[in-house]
C-alpha positions as CSV (number, residue, x, y, z in Angstrom):
1,M,73.9,-39.2,-166.5
2,N,75.1,-36.7,-169.0
3,P,73.1,-37.1,-172.2
4,I,76.0,-35.9,-174.4
5,T,79.1,-37.3,-172.8
6,G,77.8,-40.3,-171.0
7,E,77.7,-41.4,-167.4
8,S,81.3,-40.6,-166.4
9,P,82.6,-37.8,-168.7
10,S,86.2,-36.8,-168.4
11,V,87.3,-33.2,-167.6
12,A,88.3,-32.8,-171.3
13,K,84.9,-33.8,-172.6
14,M,83.1,-31.5,-170.2
15,F,85.3,-28.7,-171.2
16,F,84.6,-29.3,-174.9
17,V,80.9,-29.5,-174.4
18,K,80.8,-26.3,-172.3
19,T,83.0,-24.4,-174.8
20,A,80.9,-25.5,-177.7
21,V,77.7,-24.4,-176.0
22,L,79.2,-21.1,-175.0
23,W,81.1,-20.5,-178.2
24,P,78.7,-17.7,-179.7
25,A,79.2,-15.7,-176.5
26,I,82.9,-16.3,-176.3
27,Q,83.3,-15.2,-180.0
28,S,81.1,-12.2,-179.4
29,D,83.1,-11.0,-176.5
30,R,86.5,-11.5,-178.2
31,E,85.2,-9.4,-181.2
32,R,83.6,-6.8,-178.9
33,Q,80.2,-7.5,-180.6
34,T,76.8,-7.8,-179.1
35,L,74.8,-11.1,-179.2
36,D,71.6,-10.9,-181.1
37,S,68.4,-12.4,-179.5
38,E,68.7,-15.7,-181.4
39,D,72.1,-16.4,-180.0
40,I,71.0,-15.6,-176.4
41,N,67.9,-17.7,-176.8
42,S,69.9,-20.6,-178.0
43,I,72.3,-20.4,-175.2
44,N,69.5,-20.0,-172.7
45,L,67.6,-23.1,-174.1
46,I,70.7,-25.2,-173.8
47,M,71.6,-24.1,-170.4
48,A,68.0,-24.5,-169.2
49,M,68.3,-28.2,-170.6
50,V,71.5,-28.7,-168.6
51,V,69.9,-27.4,-165.4
52,G,66.9,-29.7,-166.0
53,N,69.1,-32.6,-166.5
54,N,71.2,-31.8,-163.4
55,Y,68.0,-31.5,-161.4
56,N,66.8,-34.9,-162.6
57,V,70.2,-36.4,-161.8
58,W,70.1,-34.9,-158.3
59,R,66.6,-36.1,-157.5
60,G,67.4,-39.6,-158.8
61,A,70.5,-39.7,-156.6
62,E,68.5,-38.4,-153.6
63,R,66.0,-41.2,-154.0
64,N,68.5,-44.0,-154.7
65,C,71.3,-43.0,-152.3
66,S,71.3,-45.0,-149.1
67,K,73.7,-42.5,-147.4
68,R,72.3,-39.4,-145.8
69,G,74.4,-36.3,-145.0
């Protein structure tokens, strides 16, 4: 389950969340600026949390799914 958008997020909700998370990098690129280490650390932390959540969802599905590929 996505902790921000719920169990079945729409494409629009997922687009909004990803845009909000990556906004500092998007703005910096548009203005041809460099990111400072605080921006990079914030983006990395959020993305690490996303990866961790995805891993937990995957492992839970693997344990609970009766279909095997």
